[in-house]
N, C-alpha and C positions, 0 to 999 in steps of 0.2 A: 152718087156720093161725092162730096166736095172735099178738097184737101188744100190747105194753105201752108206753104213752107217758107221759112225765113231765107234770106239771101245767103248764099254760100260764100259771098265776098267778105262776110263779117269775120273778125278775128278777136281773140281775147288776149290781152297782155296782163300778166299777173306779177306782182312784186313779191320779193322774199318776205316782207313783213307779214303779208296776208298768209303766206304758206307757214311761216313760223307760228303764227297764232293758231292755225288749224292743227299743226303737229303737236304743239304744246297742249292744246285742249284734248287731243286724242290720247296723249300719254297720261293725262291726269283724269281721265274719265272714270266713272264707276265701273266695277267689274261686271255689272249686269248689262252694260251697254256694249254692243258689238260695233256700233258706229256712232258718229256725232253729226249733227246738222247745224247749219248756221247761215248767217247773212253775209253777203259780199258787198263791200263799199268801194266806191271809186268814182270815176268820171266816164262820160260817154261822148263819142263823136259819131259822125255819120256812118263810119265803116268799122268802128272798133270800140271795145270796152277796156278800160284800164282799171284793174283791181288793185287797190293799194292797202286795203285793210279788211278785217273780218271779225266777227264775233259769233259765239256759240248761242244757239237757241235751244232751250230744253224741249224734250219730246219724250213720249212714253216708250216703253219697251215692247209694246204690242206690235204685231205684224203690220198694222196699218200706219205705224209711225205717226201717232197723233202729235200735232205741232202746236206749240204755244204761240199763236199768232199775236196775242196781245203783248207778250213779252218782246217779240220781234219788232212790232211797230213802235213800242215805247223806247227800246234801245236805239232804234234807228233815228228817232227824233232827238234823243240825247246826243248822238254822234253829230247830227246836223247842227246842233247848237254849238258844239266845240269847233267843228270845221264845216262851214256852209258849202264848201266846194265839193265835198264828198257826199254822194247820195247812194241810195240802194240801187245796185245794178244786177242783183241776182242772189243766188243761194248755192250752197255746196253740201255735199255729203261725203263721207269716207267709206272706203270699201272697193272691192273689185267689180261689183255690179250695182246697177241702180236699185235703190230701195223700193220696197212696196209702198204705194201711195205717192210716188214722186209726182204724178200728174196733179194730185190735189194740192200739194205744196207749191208746185209751179203755178197753179191757178191763183193761189193767194198772192204770189209775187207779181203776177200780171196786173194786180190792182195797186201795187206799190210803185212799179216802174214800167216803162215801155220796153217790151221785148227783153225780159229778164234772161240772164244766162245761168245755166246750171253746170257747175263744175264738180266732177267726180274725181276724188283723190284716193289712190290705193296706198294707204299708209302701212299696210301689213308687210310690204316688201316681199311678197311670196312669188310674184311674177318676175323671174329673172333678177330678183333682189334689186330692182330699180324702182324709183319713185314715179309711178304712173299718174299722169294728169290728163284728163279728158274734159272737153267742154262741149256743151250742147245748147242749141236754141230750140225752144218748144213752139209748136204750131198746133192750133186746134183742128180737128177733123170731125166731120159729121155730115148730115144730110141737109141740103138746101130746101127751104120752105118759103115760097114767095120772096125769092131773092135774098133771103136771110139765112145764114148758116146756124143751124142748131148743133152746137158742139156736143160730141159724145165722148171725147177723150183728147189726149195730147200726144203728138208724135214728136220725138226728140231727134233733131238733125245734128250730126257732129260738125263742129267748126274748128278751125285752127286755134291753137293755144300755145303761147310761148312765155318764158320767164324773162322779164326785163328788170333792170336795176337802175337806180339813181347812182351818182358817183359816191355818195355817202354810204349807200347800201353795199356797193361793190367793195369799198374799203373795209367795211365791217365783215363782209363775207370772207375776204382774203385773210383777215385777222383770225376768224374762226377756223379757216382751213389750216392755218399755220399751227393751231393747237393740236392737230392730229399727229404731228411728228414729235410732240413733247411727251416725255415719260409720264408726267402727272397731268397731261392734257390741259396745261395752263400756258398762257402766252401773255407777254407784256407788250402793250402798244409801243411801237417804235417812235423815236424822236423825229424831229423835223428833218434833220440831215439824213437820218437812216431812210426815211421815206423817199427823199430825193434820190438816194443811192439805189434803192430798189426800183424806182420808176425808170432810172437811167439804164439799169441792168436789163429790165424788161424791154425797153426800147431798143437797146443794142442787140438783144437776142432776136427780136422780131425783124430788125433790119438785116441781120445775117441770114435768117431763114428766107426772107424775101429775095435777097441777093442770090442765094443758092438756087432758088426756084427760077429766077429769071435767067441765070447762067445755064441751067438745064434746058430751058426752052430754046435758048439761042443755039446751044450745041446739038439740039435734036434728041436729047435723052428723054424728054417728056413732051407730049403733045400740047399745043397751045390751046388756050381756052379764051375765046373772045370776050366772054363775060368778065373774067378776071382781069383781062387786059384793059377793058373799059373802066373797071373799078380802080385799077392802079393809075390810069391816066387822070381820072377824077381826083384821086388822092394827091397826085403830084401837083395838079393845077391849084389845089387849095393851099399848098405850102407857100408862104410868102417868099418872094425873091429878095433875100437880104445878103449883103456882102459878108464874107466870112469874119472880117475884123469887127464889123458892126454887131454880128451875132455873138461873137466872143465877148464884146463889151456889155451887151445886154445880159448875157448869162452871168458875167462877173458882178454886174451891178445888182442883179437879183440875189446872187449868193451873198454879197456884202449886206444887203438889206436883211436877209434871213439871219445872218450871223449877228447883226446888230440887235434884232428882235430877241434872239436867244440870249444875248448878253444882258439886255435890259430886263428880261424876265427873270434871269438868275439873280440880278442885282436887287430886284424888287422882292424876290423870295428871301434873299439873305437879310434884307432890311426888315421884313416882317418877322423873321425868326429872332433877330436881334432885339426888335421892339418888344416881342413877347417875353424874352428873357429879362429885359430891363423892367418891365411892368410887373413881373411876377416876383421880383426880388425886393 
């Protein structure tokens, strides 16, 4: 019997937009469905897959999870017309365990893309009330006949998966997180100066935490970690060497530009309101 396994050096990076689409579809599913299935869209490199979007694919409620392959192919072609850089990279299902017939669905995606990834999301929050995300690579196994493999099934190999964000996604997530502490779960986007203040507060907090950690290492309260030391050295070397007065002038200049933009935007807004009142009378 022959067995072909995918490389374990492969990893999957998934963005919050793809996860939000999956959770949204799961919450709006019909009551007769225990799980949802769909296609993953993104980009691929030699050693990783980046999932940036997803969409739901209809399926039956039978135990074999009959998949609407025509719908999946048509929707994928529509997405490619909108964004040619995003292609089909795999598929997903929700639940704590793999669905029945996962090997058949995975075989369909092997015709859509090279080495598709299968992501399993436990949206029930039953296991330790945490959002479980698992990723697998499928490999056919079977019996060799005249140097050719006759596949009899698919074996799924776990691969690393992590959540990554763009700067815009991180800002949106931070805004969503702030809504948890509101009584009515509503939050107002902060202004430009408020965002600068929040960023400076976070930077100051991280610098204080880093200074405390280094002081504990020097005093012997904590053991040193060469890996963290090398990361700190790399971080320090990336900081440009600028004189304190020059840095202060740069900050003041940027702040003045920001204030000027804010003033002009308020002036334009007032002009529009005044023009609207003049034209309506």
